[in-house]
N, C-alpha and C positions, 0 to 999 in steps of 0.2 A: 292810291291798291284797295280794292276791298279785301273782305274775308274772306270770301271765296274765290278768290284768285290770289289768297296766299296759300289754303288750304291743300292738299293733295287729297280729294276725294274720291272714290271710285266713278269709274264711266258712269255704270249705272245709276246714279245718287238722281236724285230729285234736289236740283239746285234751289231749294224752294223752303224754309222752315215749315213742320208741321207744328205748330201752336197747340195742337189737341194732344199729340204725345205726351205721356207722360212714362216714368218707372212701371209702373204696375200694368196701365196698359200694353205696353210694351213684350210683357209674358206672353198675354192674351194672342196676341200680333204675331210674333214673330217664334215665341217655343211650343203655342199649341196649337200655331195655324187657324183662329179664329178670331173672339175675341171683339172689337168694335171693328172692321173689317175685313175680308178675306185679302190677302196680298198675290200678286201676279205670280210670282216667279221667286225660284230662290236669287236671284239674281238680285232683286230690285232694295234699293235701297234708302232709306229716307233720314233726313236730317231734324234733331230738336235739341233743345236746352233742359238740363236737370241741372242738379244741385248733387253733389258728392259730397258726403257726410261724413264717409268713414273714417278719416285723419283728425290729427288735433282741431284744423280750422276748416272750416263748409268751403267746398271749394263751386263756381259756375261754372257748369264745361258744355261742350257742342259735343253730341253724341250721334256717330252715322249707325245706322241698326237696321239688320235684317234677318234674312233666315239665317243660322247659326255663325251670326256677323254680328259684332259689337265692339265698335273701335270708337274711344274717344278722339275727336280731331282737335279740341283745340279746348285750354282755360281760357276766360274771360275775366279779365277784372275787374268786375262789377264792387260797387260800395259795400263794405264789409259790410255794414252795419243792416246794410239793406241783406242783402243773402243771411246776414244769423237772425233776421225777423222773420225770413220766409221758414228757414227752419224750427224756430221759434213756433209757427202756426204749423209747423208738422207737413205742410205740402200738401200729397193726396195720396202718401206712399203710406205702407205700415211701418209703424214704428223703429222694428226689428230691421226691415231691409235698408233703412238709414239712405236713400236716394229718392229724393223728393222731387216733387213738381214745382214750376216756378209760380212764383203766386202773379198778380195782377200788375203789382209795383216794378218788379223785373223784367218782365215782357215789355213795360212800356220804353224802360231805360234800356234795353236794348234795342227797340227797333231806332229811338233816339241817337244812340250813340253809339252801334253794332252794325246792325243789321241794314240802314240805310245812309250809315253816315260814307263820306268817300275815304276815310282812312283808317287806321285796323291799329289803332294805339292798342286797346285794350283789349287784343288777342294775343294771346300767345301759343302757336303751334304745338302741338303734343306728338312727334314725332316715333314714329310705328320701327319697335324693331322686330326684322324677322329671326324667326328661330327654324332654323334647319331640323326636322325630324328625325331624330334615331332612330336610323334601321335595322338594327344589328348584323350580328356578321354569322355567316354562310358557310358552309363550304360551297365550294365551284361547282355544278353540274359535271358529271366526267372525272373529276379529281379522284376517285377512288371507287371500285364497283360498290353497291349496296350488295351485302350478305346475310341479313335479317330475313325473317320471315316476311311476304307478302301480303297485304289484307285488303280484297277486292270487294271495295261495297257498295249497294243499289246506284246507279248512274239515272234512274228513271223517275220520272214525278209520280209523288203520292198519294193516296188519302189519308192519313192519321186517324183514328178515334183520341180519346182524350187518356185509356185502358190502356192501349197499345204503345203510349211513350216512354212508361219505366220503362218495361221488360225492353221495347229497342236500346234506350239508354243502355242498360246493363250486357245484354249481349255482345254491345260492340266495347264493354269495359270502358264507358266516355265519360267523363265528367262532366256533373250536372251537379252544381252547390245544394239543388234543394231535392233531389230525386236519388243522383250517384257520388257524392262526396270524395267518396273512396276511389273512385275511376279514374283512370289517365291512358288514355290511349296515346302511343308514343309515336312520336313521326320522325321523317327520317327527310328532313328537308333542307334542298341542296337550290342554291342561287343560279337563275340561266344567262347571268350575266348581262342581262336588258335592263338593269332598275326598274323593271314593269312589273316579272313573274317570278315565279319559286316553282318548285316541282316538289311535291312528295313524293320519292320514289315507291316507300313503303304500298301505301295504295295507288301510285300512278298518276295523281290528279295532279296538272297543273293551276295556280291560284296568281289572282291580283294579287299584290302586295297592295295596292289601293284599292280603288272601285268606286260604285257610281254615288253620288248624292243619293238625298233622301228625296222619298217621292212614291205617287201610290204603286200600286201593280203595273197599271196599265203605263204608267211613265215608265217605269224599270223594263218595261217589256220593248218598248220603242228604243230606248238607250239601250239596248242589246242589241236590238236587231241592225241600231247604224254602227254601234261597234265591229258586228259581224262583219258588216258590207266592209267594212273600212279596213278587215284585217287586223285587226289588235293583235301586238305584239307577232304579226305574222300568220294568224290564224282568223277563222272562220267558225268555229263553233264553240263559242263560248256561251255558257248558259248559268240558268242560276244552281246553285251547288244542293243535292238531297240533303235532307236534316242528317243522316249518316255524316254527310261529306261536312258538312259546317260542323256538328257537334266533332267529329273529331280532330280537330287544328284547338279544340278549348284545354289549357294549359290549367293544371290543378293549383297554381300558383301565379296570381298577379302581376304581371310586368311592370316595371316603371311609369309607363304611360296608362295607367290603371284600367288595365286592359288582362283579362285571361285567355291569352293569347302569343305568342311568340313575337317578339319586338320585330320581328324584318316586315312584320304586318300593320299599315297603316291604321294611327289611332283615330282615324276620321267616318270609320265605320264602326261605330261601336255595336249597334245590334243589325242582321241584315235578315232581309227575304230569306226562306228554304224554296223550292221546290215539293212544296207539300200543301195540301188544303186539309182542313180540321173538317170534320163530320160531327156534327150536323151542320155546320158554319164558320168562317175563319179563315186567317191564314197564319201559318206555323211561322215563326221566329227563332233565331238563336240570338242572344244577349250578350256580348264577348265582357260586358262592364258588371254585367251581377252574375256571369258564368252560367247559364241556364238557357235549358229550351221554354218557350212560352207561345200561348196564342191570342190573338185580337181579332175582333170584327175587323168587317173588309170594310167599313166605313171612317176607318180612324186615315189620318194624310197618307200614311205608307212607314216604308222602312229604308236603309241602304241596302247596297248591293255589295256583295265582294263575288266575282265570277269565278267560274272554272271551266275545265275543259277536264279531257278522259285524255291522258297523254302517252299513256302505252297500251292503250287497249285497241 
């Protein structure tokens, strides 16, 4: 039995070794969406060998890589001195990274003893441990009536100039780590009981607990249309949040997931598009990892999305 039959790879993995991929190149290809070549989709996976030198002894590993995806499939029992010699040569990676490209000697050994060999005596699979994200505890919708003061936030797409952002943030008392660190908009989030959505009873806005994967604005809009056609959560009017709606979720304290956000929301959407463009150009975003609003050019790959709808209007 060969190594590819033994290892549990993703369905979209290209089942050939990419001998040209290195830890350095993987950043350009999968983190900044550029580098050596453009990838075709978020689900695409490639596999390559590299040396992990973060522990006491360097290890030769097989990596499966994609956008927002990095998984070590196996450790390879190559001759120790061969691996150490490659480390001494520093591979092609930055010294402080301590993840190195393999050299020609290791590639030749892998081809002869692992990739083209019938057996897999040198292959030790690394089994992935599934971690279930903690989504926090919220009161159930309808368990008790909301008695606080309601805040009606703008729900229409807007154009926001740079000089309008800070007054907008301060007018709503929204937290922003750069422009209003003393701000705090207190939500009244309740669990709808479907595992998919929550409602902020203060604003009357229903939110996805998760959201959409990273993509361009055009891609995000296509996904929104499909969710509305399918009736996500039983509704057909999902949309991008306005700047005010997205800012209303910012919390002044970072949660255990590393986000300025209630833990009932998934950590998989760290910064999101909002329904606001910047004048003279660009898109506005809210970054829950940095706790702030920011803008960037429309030429970048894009952002994540957490959709909302007006539940009480």
